[in-house]
C-alpha positions in Angstrom: -29.3 -6.8 19.5 -28.5 -7.0 15.8 -25.3 -9.2 17.2 -27.4 -10.8 19.4 -25.5 -14.7 17.9 -21.9 -13.0 18.2 -22.1 -12.0 21.9 -23.5 -15.1 23.1 -20.1 -16.0 21.5 -18.2 -13.8 23.3 -19.8 -13.8 26.7 -19.0 -17.6 26.6 -15.2 -17.1 25.6 -15.1 -14.8 28.6 -16.3 -17.0 31.1 -14.0 -19.4 30.4 -10.8 -17.1 31.1 -8.4 -17.8 33.5 -9.0 -16.0 36.9 -6.1 -14.3 36.7 -7.2 -12.3 34.0 -10.4 -12.1 36.0 -9.0 -10.7 39.0 -6.7 -8.2 37.0 -9.6 -7.1 35.3 -11.6 -5.8 38.5 -8.6 -4.1 39.7 -8.5 -1.5 37.2 -11.3 1.4 36.9 -11.4 1.4 33.0 -10.8 -2.0 30.7 -10.9 -2.8 27.3 -11.8 -5.9 25.7 -12.7 -7.4 22.5 -13.7 -10.3 20.4 -13.6 -11.4 17.1 -16.1 -14.1 14.9 -16.8 -15.8 11.6 -20.2 -16.8 11.4 -21.9 -18.6 8.7 -24.9 -16.1 8.2 -25.1 -13.2 9.8 -28.6 -13.1 11.1 -30.0 -9.8 12.6 -33.5 -10.8 14.4 -33.6 -14.1 12.2 -33.3 -11.9 9.2 -30.0 -12.9 6.9 -27.7 -9.4 6.0 -25.6 -11.7 4.3 -27.5 -12.9 2.1 -27.2 -16.9 3.6 -23.6 -16.3 3.3 -20.4 -15.9 5.7 -19.9 -13.0 8.1 -16.5 -11.9 9.4 -17.7 -9.7 12.8 -15.9 -8.0 15.5 -15.4 -5.5 17.8 -14.1 -3.6 21.3 -15.4 -2.2 24.5 -14.1 0.3 27.1 -16.1 -0.2 30.3 -15.0 2.3 33.0 -15.9 0.5 36.9 -18.7 3.3 37.7 -20.4 1.3 35.2 -20.5 3.2 31.7 -19.4 2.2 28.9 -18.5 2.6 24.9 -17.5 0.6 21.8 -18.5 -0.5 18.3 -19.4 -3.2 16.5 -19.2 -4.0 12.9 -19.6 -7.1 9.9 -19.5 -7.5 6.3 -22.9 -7.5 4.7 -24.6 -8.9 1.3 -27.5 -8.9 -0.6 -30.6 -7.3 1.5 -29.7 -4.3 3.8 -26.8 -3.1 1.9 -26.5 0.4 0.4 -23.1 0.4 -1.7 -19.8 1.1 -0.8 -17.8 -1.4 1.1 -21.1 -3.0 2.5 -20.5 -2.8 5.9 -22.2 -2.3 8.9 -20.3 -0.2 12.1 -22.5 -0.4 15.0 -21.9 2.7 17.6 -22.9 2.0 21.1 -22.5 3.5 24.9 -24.6 2.9 27.9 -24.6 2.0 31.7 -24.7 -0.7 33.3 -25.5 -1.0 37.3 -26.4 -3.5 39.7 -29.5 -4.7 40.6 -30.3 -7.2 43.5 -28.5 -10.1 41.9 -29.0 -9.2 38.7 -27.7 -5.7 36.4 -29.9 -3.2 34.4 -28.4 -1.9 31.0 -29.4 1.0 29.8 -27.4 2.7 26.2 -28.4 3.7 22.7 -27.3 2.1 19.3 -25.9 3.9 16.1 -26.7 1.4 13.2 -23.9 3.0 10.2 -23.0 2.1 7.0 -20.2 3.5 6.2 -19.8 5.1 2.0 -22.8 3.5 1.3 -26.1 5.4 0.7 -27.6 8.2 2.1 -30.6 8.2 4.9 -29.7 4.1 6.4 -28.1 5.5 9.2 -30.8 5.2 12.7 -30.5 4.9 16.3 -32.1 2.7 19.0 -31.9 2.8 22.7 -32.6 -0.1 24.7 -32.9 -1.4 28.0 -31.7 -4.8 29.4 -32.4 -6.1 33.1 -30.2 -9.5 33.5 -30.1 -12.1 36.3 -30.2 -16.0 37.0 -32.9 -18.3 38.4 -30.9 -21.3 39.5 -28.5 -22.4 37.2 -29.9 -20.3 34.2 -28.7 -17.0 33.0 -31.7 -14.5 32.1 -32.3 -11.6 30.3 -34.6 -9.5 29.0 -34.7 -6.5 26.4 -36.5 -3.6 24.9 -35.0 -2.0 22.0 -37.2 1.1 20.6 -36.0 3.5 17.6 -38.2 6.2 17.3 -39.2 7.9 14.0 -36.7 8.1 11.3 -36.6 8.6 7.9 -33.8 5.8 7.3 -37.2 3.8 9.1 -40.1 4.9 6.7 -42.3 3.6 4.7 -41.3 4.7 0.8 -42.5 2.0 -1.1 -44.1 -1.8 -1.7 -47.6 -0.8 0.1 -50.7 1.1 -0.4 -49.8 3.6 2.6 -45.8 4.1 1.4 -45.0 7.7 0.8 -41.6 9.4 0.2 -40.3 11.2 3.2 -42.2 8.9 5.8 -40.9 8.2 8.9 -41.5 4.9 11.0 -40.4 3.8 14.5 -39.2 0.1 15.4 -39.9 -1.7 18.5 -38.2 -4.6 19.7 -38.9 -7.0 22.6 -36.5 -10.5 23.2 -35.5 -12.7 25.9 -32.5 -14.7 26.3 -31.8 -18.2 28.4 -28.6 -19.7 28.8 -26.7 -22.4 31.1 -23.7 -24.1 31.6 -23.8 -28.1 31.6 -21.7 -29.1 34.8 -18.1 -30.0 34.5 -18.0 -29.5 30.7 -17.2 -26.5 28.2 -20.9 -26.6 26.7 -23.5 -24.1 27.3 -27.1 -24.1 26.3 -28.8 -21.1 24.8 -32.3 -19.7 23.6 -33.6 -16.5 22.2 -37.0 -15.5 21.3 -37.6 -11.7 20.0 -40.7 -9.8 18.7 -40.2 -7.3 15.9 -43.6 -4.3 15.4 -42.2 -1.9 13.0 -42.8 -0.6 9.2 -44.6 -3.4 6.8 -42.6 -2.0 3.6 -39.3 -0.7 2.8 -37.1 2.3 3.6 -35.8 4.9 1.2 -32.9 2.4 0.4 -34.6 -0.6 0.1 -35.2 -2.1 3.5 -36.2 -1.7 6.9 -35.3 -3.2 10.5 -38.6 -4.8 10.5 -40.1 -4.8 6.7 -42.9 -7.0 7.4 -44.2 -5.3 10.2 -44.7 -7.7 13.1 -43.0 -11.3 13.6 -41.7 -13.3 15.6 -37.8 -14.9 15.5 -36.4 -17.6 17.9 -33.2 -19.0 18.3 -32.0 -22.3 20.0 -28.1 -23.2 20.3 -24.8 -25.1 21.8 -21.4 -23.2 22.9 -18.3 -25.1 23.6 -15.9 -23.3 24.5 -12.4 -24.0 24.2 -10.1 -21.8 25.8 -10.2 -18.1 24.8 -12.2 -19.9 21.7 -15.9 -21.0 21.5 -17.4 -22.7 18.7 -20.9 -22.8 18.3 -24.0 -24.5 15.9 -27.7 -23.0 16.2 -30.7 -23.5 15.0 -32.6 -19.7 14.2 -36.6 -19.5 12.4 -38.8 -16.7 12.1 -42.8 -16.8 11.6 -43.1 -14.6 8.7 -45.6 -16.1 6.2 -43.9 -16.0 2.6 -47.3 -15.9 1.5 -48.3 -12.7 3.1 -49.5 -9.8 0.7 -46.7 -8.1 2.9 -44.3 -10.6 2.5 -44.8 -10.6 -1.9 -44.7 -6.4 -1.8 -41.4 -6.8 -0.6 -39.6 -9.1 -3.4 -37.0 -9.2 -5.0 -35.4 -7.3 -1.7 -36.4 -9.9 0.2 -35.1 -12.7 -0.8 -31.9 -14.4 -1.2 -30.3 -12.9 -4.9 -28.3 -16.4 -5.2 -31.4 -18.6 -5.6 -34.3 -16.2 -4.8 -35.5 -18.5 -1.6 -36.5 -16.5 1.7 -34.0 -14.9 4.0 -36.0 -14.9 6.9 -36.5 -18.7 7.3 -35.3 -21.9 9.4 -31.2 -22.1 9.4 -28.5 -23.7 10.8 -25.8 -21.4 11.6 -22.6 -22.0 12.6 -19.7 -19.7 14.1 -16.3 -19.8 15.8 -15.8 -16.6 18.1 -12.8 -15.7 20.1 -12.6 -13.0 23.2 -9.6 -10.6 24.4 
């Protein structure tokens, strides 16, 4: 998902919460949880959404004992993928999570919104995630599919573009994490595959603007009570010399120095759950 790195930090912080809090949560039919984080670069599927700069992020989730849940998540934006106004991303999500064997199946939908910005930017994306364990390793596989929408259309910068076009977007990903026994350290890994618009949408962005690419991340989290410190390395296989990439310029480069916003990067984060 768009906030995968943030979510990993939150999960690690929640895991470090006291047993009494966990027991209290289990006895309530409806629980509200939240988290905030400061990240050195907001990367969405390997691509910077903050011009390779810092982001403040946070959200709340309400969960019912039936498995139904809903909430919101928000982050500041900068550079590519911004639409004026407050340059804010607001994600609204809802879903249903049920046990499956020793794991859980999670299905839902996310609405990506950019309040106060340009028109034709909001889009929705249903998703499905299956989580489980293999010995000491936590595993998760997910699929997110955004059906054809104008905000994801190919409106410019490719020979096939046209005004009013609608494009869909597919994202497949897998996550793995494991804790080192008797330490507050969690090792994590992520790999994802995007298949979407090779050009740009009506307001200069799309979820996967180079069409098809792979992103990955390797990292370490350290839980200190409710606070989690994280460091991770992320990258993509986007070819900066390809015709698709060249046609996306200058949208797909940092406004500060013209460097790619989809290249390798070491990320730092600090998050807290409540």
